[in-house]
C-alpha positions in Angstrom: -39.4 -30.1 2.5 -38.4 -28.6 5.8 -35.2 -30.6 5.9 -34.3 -29.3 2.4 -34.8 -25.7 3.5 -32.7 -26.3 6.6 -29.8 -27.9 4.6 -30.0 -25.2 2.0 -29.9 -22.5 4.7 -26.9 -24.1 6.4 -25.1 -24.3 3.1 -25.8 -20.6 2.3 -24.6 -19.5 5.7 -21.4 -21.5 5.2 -20.8 -20.1 1.8 -21.3 -16.5 3.1 -18.9 -17.2 6.0 -16.2 -18.5 3.6 -16.7 -15.5 1.4 -16.2 -13.2 4.3 -13.0 -14.9 5.4 -11.7 -14.8 1.8 -12.5 -11.1 1.5 -10.6 -10.4 4.7 -7.5 -11.8 3.1 -7.8 -9.3 0.2 -5.4 -6.5 -0.5 -5.2 -3.6 1.8 -4.3 -1.3 -1.1 -7.9 -0.2 -2.0 -8.4 1.2 1.6 -5.0 2.9 1.5 -5.8 4.4 -1.9 -9.2 5.6 -0.7 -7.6 7.3 2.4 -5.0 9.1 0.3 -7.6 10.2 -2.3 -9.9 11.6 0.4 -6.9 13.6 1.6 -6.3 15.2 -1.8 -3.9 12.7 -3.4 -4.2 11.0 -6.8 -3.3 7.4 -7.7 -2.8 7.0 -11.4 -3.3 3.3 -12.3 -1.4 3.8 -15.5 1.7 4.8 -13.5 1.7 1.5 -11.6 4.5 -0.8 -12.4 5.0 -4.5 -11.7 8.0 -6.5 -10.9 9.2 -9.9 -9.6 11.5 -11.1 -6.9 12.8 -14.6 -7.2 12.9 -16.6 -4.0 13.9 -20.2 -3.3 10.2 -21.1 -3.2 9.3 -19.3 -6.5 8.6 -15.9 -7.9 6.8 -13.2 -6.0 5.2 -10.5 -8.0 4.5 -6.9 -6.8 3.0 -3.7 -8.0 4.5 -0.3 -7.3 1.9 2.5 -6.9 2.9 6.2 -7.0 0.6 8.4 -5.0 0.9 12.2 -5.6 -0.7 15.2 -4.0 -2.9 17.1 -6.4 -1.4 20.4 -7.6 -3.5 23.5 -7.1 -3.6 25.9 -10.0 -1.1 28.8 -9.7 -2.6 32.1 -8.7 -0.9 33.8 -11.7 2.6 35.0 -12.4 4.5 36.2 -9.5 2.7 34.0 -6.9 4.8 32.9 -4.0 4.9 29.4 -5.5 6.3 30.7 -8.8 9.0 32.8 -7.0 10.3 30.1 -4.6 9.3 27.0 -6.6 12.6 26.6 -8.4 14.5 26.6 -5.1 12.5 23.9 -3.3 11.1 21.7 -6.0 12.9 18.7 -4.8 11.8 19.1 -1.2 8.2 19.7 -2.2 8.3 16.7 -4.5 9.3 14.5 -1.6 6.4 15.8 0.5 3.9 15.3 -2.4 4.8 11.8 -3.4 4.3 8.5 -1.7 5.5 5.1 -3.1 3.6 2.0 -2.0 4.6 -1.6 -3.0 1.6 -4.0 -3.1 2.3 -7.7 -2.8 -0.2 -10.6 -3.3 -0.3 -11.4 0.5 1.2 -10.5 3.8 3.3 -13.6 3.6 4.7 -12.7 0.2 5.6 -9.3 1.5 7.5 -10.8 4.4 9.2 -13.4 2.2 10.2 -10.8 -0.4 11.8 -8.4 2.1 13.5 -11.4 3.9 14.9 -12.5 0.5 16.2 -9.1 -0.4 17.8 -8.5 2.9 18.7 -12.0 4.2 22.4 -11.2 4.2 22.1 -7.8 5.9 22.3 -8.2 9.7 20.9 -4.7 10.3 17.6 -5.8 8.8 17.1 -9.1 10.7 15.2 -7.4 13.6 13.1 -5.4 11.1 12.2 -8.6 9.2 11.3 -10.4 12.4 8.9 -7.6 13.4 7.9 -6.4 10.0 4.1 -6.5 10.4 4.3 -4.1 13.3 6.2 -1.5 11.3 4.7 1.8 10.5 5.7 1.2 6.9 3.7 -2.1 6.5 0.0 -2.4 6.3 -1.2 -5.9 5.5 0.3 -6.8 2.1 1.5 -3.2 1.3 4.9 -1.6 2.1 5.3 2.2 2.0 8.7 3.5 1.1 9.8 5.8 4.0 9.6 9.5 3.2 9.5 12.9 4.9 5.7 13.5 4.4 4.4 13.9 7.9 0.9 12.8 7.0 1.9 9.7 4.9 2.1 7.2 7.8 -1.2 8.2 9.3 -2.9 7.9 5.9 -1.1 4.7 5.1 -2.0 3.0 8.4 -5.5 4.5 8.7 -4.8 6.4 12.0 
């Protein structure tokens, strides 16, 4: 009986260890999403789009997530936002929107970018050091933008 309990305990510990290793390989997007939502952004799952990149080794699928800053209600007609809103809408939109590409794994992200830019010499150094980029977090790539908080929220700084 004692041997059975020992063997069962060892098996359970191994199963838990494997489970922890597998969960570490999971997507980084849920943590990124949570940080942005805590900072006042919204992520609409219905706006997410998927696509594919064909490589020599097969097809890599990705999901594009649009993260937008929540809009506060206007303070009524004549508010400063209403007055200058028409002039700076495009600039404000760039500050309020972050685009994140989510791939199945870190390796798929690297392969997809390498495939897309393999003939561009300017990108070879970027591809070589991709995982150290401010715009890459695990299996997610953030499209560079002018939002000063985006990188910190994306990387978890």
